[in-house]
C-alpha positions as CSV (number, residue, x, y, z in Angstrom):
1,G,92.7,39.5,100.3
2,S,89.2,39.8,101.8
3,S,86.6,42.5,102.5
4,P,87.4,44.8,99.5
5,Q,86.4,48.4,100.3
6,G,86.0,51.7,98.5
7,S,86.4,52.8,94.9
8,L,88.1,51.0,92.1
9,V,90.5,52.3,89.4
10,I,90.4,51.1,85.8
11,D,93.2,51.8,83.3
12,S,93.2,52.2,79.5
13,V,93.6,48.5,78.8
14,G,90.8,47.5,81.2
15,T,92.8,46.3,84.2
16,I,91.0,47.0,87.5
17,Y,92.8,48.0,90.7
18,G,91.4,47.8,94.2
19,A,92.2,47.4,97.9
20,A,91.0,44.8,100.4
21,N,90.8,45.6,104.1
22,F,91.9,42.2,105.4
23,G,93.8,39.2,104.2
24,G,97.2,38.9,102.7
25,A,100.2,37.2,104.3
26,A,100.1,39.3,107.4
27,G,96.3,39.7,107.6
28,Y,96.4,43.5,107.2
29,G,95.0,43.7,103.7
30,V,96.3,44.0,100.1
31,V,96.2,46.0,96.9
32,Y,95.3,43.9,93.9
33,S,94.7,44.0,90.2
34,L,92.2,42.1,88.0
35,T,93.2,41.7,84.4
36,P,90.7,40.4,81.7
37,N,91.8,37.9,79.1
38,A,90.5,36.9,75.7
39,K,88.3,34.2,77.1
40,G,86.4,36.6,79.4
41,K,88.1,35.4,82.5
42,W,89.8,37.6,85.1
43,T,93.3,37.0,86.6
44,E,94.0,38.4,90.1
45,K,97.5,39.7,91.0
46,L,98.6,41.0,94.4
47,L,100.5,44.3,94.0
48,H,101.2,44.9,97.7
49,T,100.6,43.2,101.0
50,F,100.4,45.4,104.0
51,P,102.7,44.5,106.9
52,G,100.9,46.3,109.6
53,G,102.6,48.7,112.1
54,K,104.0,51.9,110.6
55,G,104.0,50.2,107.2
56,G,100.2,50.4,107.3
57,G,97.3,48.1,107.1
58,H,93.6,47.8,106.7
59,P,93.3,50.1,103.7
60,T,90.0,51.9,103.4
61,F,88.2,54.1,100.8
62,G,89.7,52.2,97.8
63,L,92.1,53.7,95.4
64,T,92.6,56.7,93.1
65,S,95.3,57.3,90.4
66,D,97.2,60.0,88.7
67,S,98.0,60.6,85.0
68,A,101.2,58.5,85.3
69,G,99.3,55.4,86.6
70,N,100.5,55.7,90.2
71,L,97.9,54.5,92.7
72,Y,97.0,56.3,96.0
73,G,95.0,55.2,99.0
74,I,94.5,55.5,102.8
75,A,95.6,52.9,105.3
76,T,96.3,52.8,109.1
77,N,99.4,52.7,111.2
78,T,98.2,49.8,113.3
79,D,100.7,50.5,116.1
80,R,99.2,54.0,116.8
81,N,95.8,53.8,115.1
82,L,96.5,56.8,112.9
83,D,95.8,57.1,109.2
84,L,98.4,57.5,106.5
85,V,98.4,58.2,102.7
86,Y,100.3,55.7,100.5
87,Q,101.4,55.6,96.9
88,L,102.1,52.6,94.7
89,S,104.3,53.2,91.7
90,M,105.6,50.8,89.1
91,D,109.4,50.6,88.4
92,L,111.3,49.7,85.2
93,Q,111.1,46.0,86.2
94,N,107.2,46.2,86.4
95,K,107.4,45.9,90.1
96,W,105.0,47.9,92.3
97,N,106.8,49.9,95.0
98,H,105.0,51.2,98.2
99,T,105.7,54.6,99.7
100,T,104.0,56.3,102.6
101,I,103.7,59.9,101.5
102,F,101.9,61.4,104.6
103,R,101.2,60.3,108.1
104,F,98.4,61.9,110.1
105,S,99.3,62.7,113.7
106,Y,97.6,63.5,117.0
107,P,96.1,67.0,117.0
108,S,98.8,69.7,116.8
109,S,98.3,73.4,115.8
110,G,95.1,72.5,114.0
111,E,96.6,70.0,111.6
112,P,94.5,67.2,110.2
113,D,94.5,64.2,112.4
114,S,92.6,61.6,110.3
115,A,91.4,60.9,106.8
116,G,87.8,61.7,105.9
117,G,88.2,59.9,102.5
118,N,90.5,59.2,99.7
119,V,92.7,61.9,98.1
120,L,92.1,63.6,94.7
121,I,95.2,63.9,92.4
122,D,95.2,67.0,90.2
123,P,96.9,67.3,86.8
124,N,100.0,68.7,88.4
125,G,100.4,65.7,90.8
126,N,99.2,67.4,93.9
127,A,96.9,65.5,96.3
128,F,93.9,67.1,98.0
129,G,91.9,65.5,100.8
130,F,89.5,66.0,103.7
131,G,90.4,65.1,107.2
132,G,89.5,65.5,110.9
133,G,91.0,68.0,113.3
134,G,91.5,71.6,112.4
135,K,91.5,74.8,114.5
136,A,87.9,74.3,115.5
137,R,88.2,70.4,115.5
138,Q,85.4,70.3,112.8
139,G,87.4,69.0,109.9
140,T,90.1,70.1,107.4
141,L,91.0,70.4,103.7
142,Y,94.7,69.6,103.2
143,Q,97.1,69.5,100.2
144,L,100.1,67.2,99.6
145,S,102.7,68.4,97.1
146,Q,106.2,67.2,96.1
147,S,109.2,69.4,96.8
148,A,112.8,68.2,96.2
149,G,111.5,64.6,96.2
150,K,109.6,64.9,99.5
151,W,105.9,65.2,100.1
152,I,104.9,68.4,101.9
153,D,101.6,68.8,103.6
154,T,99.7,72.2,103.7
155,L,96.6,72.9,105.7
156,L,94.3,74.8,103.3
157,Y,91.2,75.2,105.4
158,S,89.7,74.4,108.8
159,F,85.9,74.0,108.9
160,T,84.3,76.4,111.3
161,G,81.4,74.5,112.8
162,I,77.6,74.4,112.5
163,S,76.9,77.1,109.8
164,G,80.2,76.3,108.0
165,G,79.8,72.6,108.0
166,I,81.1,69.8,110.2
167,L,83.1,66.7,109.3
168,P,83.9,66.6,105.5
169,E,83.7,63.1,104.0
170,G,84.8,61.4,100.9
171,P,87.3,62.5,98.3
172,P,87.0,66.0,96.8
173,I,86.0,66.4,93.1
174,T,87.2,69.1,90.8
175,D,86.2,70.9,87.6
176,Q,88.2,72.2,84.7
177,N,89.0,75.4,86.5
178,G,90.5,73.7,89.5
179,N,87.7,74.4,91.9
180,L,87.2,71.7,94.6
181,Y,83.8,70.4,95.7
182,G,82.7,68.2,98.6
183,V,80.2,67.6,101.4
184,T,80.0,67.6,105.2
185,V,77.9,65.1,107.0
186,E,76.7,67.6,109.7
187,G,76.1,71.3,110.1
188,G,74.6,73.9,107.8
189,K,72.5,77.0,108.3
190,D,69.5,76.7,110.7
191,C,70.3,73.0,111.2
192,P,72.6,72.4,114.2
193,G,71.8,68.7,114.6
194,E,73.3,65.6,113.1
195,G,72.0,64.5,109.7
196,C,71.8,67.9,107.9
197,G,75.1,68.6,106.2
198,T,76.4,71.0,103.5
199,V,77.7,71.0,99.9
200,F,80.6,73.4,99.4
201,E,83.1,74.8,96.9
202,F,86.7,75.9,97.2
203,A,88.1,78.2,94.6
204,P,91.8,78.7,94.2
């Protein structure tokens, strides 16, 4: 792998997990781990090599994890230049398995059309993220949740424009009450131009 990007995840035994935008057998990037040993050295292991195409490639924004140790990130369908959300989970043979859990699509009925950052995983295993698109084409907040073994996407909010913020970026953060917080890179009251932005809260 080469050109590592975005946030890292560290587990309870000190193993670090990350994603690299390029490299790997196909050149489309990898997910890797770094494990420390008693001599202070680090051992790298490739967990997944992206194949490109609809299998995804060029991961961005790094990784996040859930309480079970599954890893989540954003990559790109290189055939259509559209983002996707992927999951890596370990099976009983200690092998990491890759699953695409959501594919962004070209704008349709105000749905998110791109990823604005990584997803947040809540204690119930739901994923929340910011994206492009929306009814006003100013950005979205979406949720991914599992139902009967499938991941279902729900549009929670469409950003409204200048006063309501434009283009949310980064992963949401949450507090103990389940409120979500984030930022937009543009918009805000009395500030129509680029470079202003907002900080906002969503309450369930």
